[in-house]
C-alpha positions in Angstrom: 0.0 0.0 0.0 1.3 3.5 -0.8 1.1 6.5 1.4 -2.1 8.6 1.0 -1.1 11.2 3.7 2.2 12.1 5.2 2.5 14.8 7.9 6.0 16.1 8.5 7.1 18.3 11.4 3.7 20.0 11.7 3.4 22.8 14.2 0.6 25.2 15.0 0.1 27.7 17.8 -2.3 30.5 18.7 -2.1 33.8 20.4 -4.9 35.1 22.6 -4.3 38.8 22.4 -6.7 40.0 25.0 -5.0 38.0 27.7 -1.5 38.0 26.1 -1.3 34.2 26.1 0.5 32.1 23.5 -0.7 28.5 23.2 1.3 25.7 21.4 -1.6 23.6 20.1 0.4 21.0 18.1 4.1 20.7 17.9 6.4 18.6 15.6 3.6 16.2 14.5 4.7 13.4 12.2 2.1 10.9 10.9 2.2 8.5 7.9 -1.1 7.1 6.7 -1.3 4.5 4.0 -4.3 3.9 1.7 -7.1 2.2 3.5 -5.7 2.6 7.0 -7.4 4.1 10.0 -5.4 6.0 12.6 -7.0 6.9 16.0 -5.9 9.7 18.2 -6.8 10.0 21.9 -6.0 12.6 24.5 -7.5 15.1 26.9 -9.6 18.1 25.8 -7.3 20.9 24.7 -4.4 18.7 24.0 -4.3 19.7 20.3 -6.0 16.7 18.6 -8.5 18.7 16.6 -5.8 21.1 15.5 -4.2 18.4 13.4 -7.4 17.6 11.6 -8.2 21.2 11.0 -4.7 21.7 9.5 -5.3 18.8 7.1 -8.7 20.2 6.1 -7.0 23.6 5.9 -9.4 25.3 8.4 -6.0 26.3 10.0 -2.8 27.0 8.2 0.2 25.4 9.8 3.1 27.6 11.0 5.7 24.9 10.2 5.8 21.6 8.4 4.2 19.9 5.4 1.0 17.9 4.8 1.6 15.7 1.8 -1.5 14.3 0.2 -1.7 12.0 -2.8 -4.7 13.5 -4.6 -6.6 11.6 -7.3 -6.8 14.7 -9.4 -3.6 16.7 -8.6 -1.1 13.9 -7.6 1.2 14.5 -4.7 0.6 17.9 -3.2 1.4 19.9 -0.1 -2.0 20.9 1.4 -0.2 23.7 3.3 0.7 25.4 0.1 -2.0 24.7 -2.6 -4.4 27.4 -3.7 -7.8 27.9 -2.0 -9.5 26.9 -5.2 -7.8 23.5 -5.2 -8.5 23.1 -1.5 -12.2 23.7 -2.2 -12.1 21.0 -4.8 -10.5 18.5 -2.4 -13.1 19.2 0.2 -15.9 18.7 -2.3 -14.6 15.5 -4.0 -11.9 13.8 -2.0 -11.6 14.8 1.7 -14.5 14.6 4.2 -14.7 16.1 7.7 -17.1 15.2 10.5 -17.2 17.3 13.6 -19.6 17.4 16.6 -21.3 20.4 15.2 -23.7 20.8 12.3 -23.2 24.0 10.3 -25.6 24.3 7.4 -27.5 26.9 5.4 -30.8 27.9 7.0 -34.0 26.5 5.3 -32.2 23.4 4.2 -34.0 20.1 5.1 -32.3 17.0 6.3 -33.1 15.2 3.0 -31.7 18.1 0.9 -28.5 18.2 3.0 -27.6 14.6 2.3 -28.9 14.5 -1.3 -26.9 17.6 -2.1 -23.7 16.0 -0.8 -24.2 13.2 -3.4 -25.4 15.6 -6.2 -22.3 17.7 -6.0 -20.2 14.6 -6.7 -21.8 14.6 -10.1 -24.4 11.8 -9.6 -28.0 12.1 -10.9 -31.0 12.9 -8.7 -32.4 9.4 -8.6 -29.1 7.9 -7.3 -28.7 10.8 -4.8 -32.2 10.1 -3.5 -31.6 6.4 -3.0 -28.3 6.9 -1.3 -29.7 9.6 0.9 -32.7 7.5 2.1 -30.4 4.5 2.7 -28.1 6.6 4.9 -30.9 8.3 6.8 -32.5 4.9 7.5 -29.2 3.5 8.6 -28.9 6.2 11.2 -32.5 5.7 12.3 -33.6 9.3 11.5 -37.3 8.7 11.1 -38.8 9.5 7.7 -41.0 12.2 9.4 -37.8 14.2 10.0 -36.4 14.0 6.4 -38.2 17.1 5.2 -37.8 19.0 8.4 -35.1 21.6 9.2 -32.2 20.3 11.3 -32.4 23.3 13.7 -35.5 21.5 15.2 -33.5 18.3 15.8 -32.0 17.1 19.1 -28.2 17.2 19.5 -27.9 13.5 18.8 -30.1 13.7 15.7 -28.0 16.6 14.4 -24.8 14.7 14.9 -26.1 11.6 13.2 -27.2 13.8 10.2 -23.7 15.4 10.1 -22.1 11.9 10.0 -24.6 10.8 7.3 -23.8 13.8 5.1 -20.0 13.2 5.2 -20.1 9.4 4.8 -22.6 9.3 2.0 -19.9 10.7 -0.3 -17.5 7.9 0.4 -14.5 10.2 0.5 -10.9 9.0 -0.2 -9.8 10.6 3.1 -12.2 11.0 6.0 -11.4 13.1 9.1 -13.5 12.3 12.2 -13.4 14.9 15.0 -15.1 13.2 18.0 -18.1 12.1 15.9 -19.6 10.0 18.6 -19.3 12.6 21.4 -23.0 12.9 22.3 -24.4 9.7 20.9 -25.9 6.8 22.8 -24.5 3.3 22.5 -26.9 2.2 19.8 -26.0 5.2 17.6 -22.3 4.6 18.2 -22.7 1.1 16.8 -24.3 2.5 13.7 -21.3 4.8 13.2 -18.9 1.9 13.8 -20.7 -0.3 11.2 -20.3 2.4 8.6 -16.7 3.1 9.5 -16.0 -0.6 9.0 -17.8 -0.6 5.7 -16.0 2.5 4.5 -12.7 1.0 5.5 -13.5 -2.2 3.6 -14.3 0.0 0.5 -10.9 1.7 0.7 -11.6 5.0 2.6 -8.6 6.2 4.6 -9.4 7.7 8.0 -8.0 9.7 10.9 -10.3 9.7 13.9 -10.3 11.5 17.3 -12.2 9.7 20.0 -12.6 10.0 23.8 -14.2 6.6 23.9 -11.3 4.2 23.7 -13.6 1.1 23.8 -15.2 2.4 20.5 -11.8 2.4 18.8 -11.1 -1.2 19.7 -10.8 -3.3 16.6 -11.1 -0.3 14.3 -7.7 1.3 14.3 -4.6 0.1 12.6 -2.5 2.4 14.8 -3.3 4.6 17.8 -1.6 7.7 19.1 -2.1 9.7 22.3 -1.8 13.5 22.4 -0.3 15.1 25.4 0.0 18.9 25.5 0.4 19.3 21.8 2.8 16.4 21.3 1.9 13.1 19.7 3.0 10.1 21.8 
C-alpha cells in the first residue's frame, strides 16, 4: 500500500491577544497514513488533537511543516501550500470532515442536506435520492424528519445527520473529529458499522475519540496526544 497522507514536522500555535497568552496547540507532528488505514488519536480536551485535523482540512494554516496528500486529481501535493480553489475542490470531492457540530445553510431540510452531498459529486438525482434515504434509514432518522429543518433536531439527531452527510460521499480521506461525542451506544454502533464498511471499501481515515472502547478493533494504529505532542 502506498502513502495517502504524510504529515512532517507540523506545528501550529495560537495567540490570545486580550490576555496576552501564546498556546502551542500541536508541535512537531509526524504521521504517515497508508491507503485504507485508520489511525486513531486520543487525549484530553485541549491537548491539540483537533488542530491536526483542521490543518489537514485547511481550516487552519500550519506555521511549520508539510502535509503531503496523494490526490486523485492533482497527484502528490502539499496541502499547506495549494491554492484555495484547489482546496475547495479537495473538500468537495476527496476529503470529508465530520465534527460534533452541524453547520448548514438555513432553510435546508435533512433530505436536501444529504442529497446535495451526493449531487455535488456529479451523480443524478435518482441515485442521490436512493443513497440519501439508505443513509438516513441506517442512522434511524425517522422519515417524518427527512423534510424537516435540522435546527429543530435534538443534539444526537444533528450529529447523526452530520455523519450521514459526510459518509454518503465515500471520500478518499475522512477526518472524524469526535463524531460519537454525544451519541448513545446504539447510535455509536451505527457509526462503527459504517466506518468498518468505508474502510472495507478503501476509505482512509483519521479519527479523534474519547471513547477508547469504541476504537477497539477499528484502528490500525493509535496515538495519544499530550500537551500538543503526539505520543
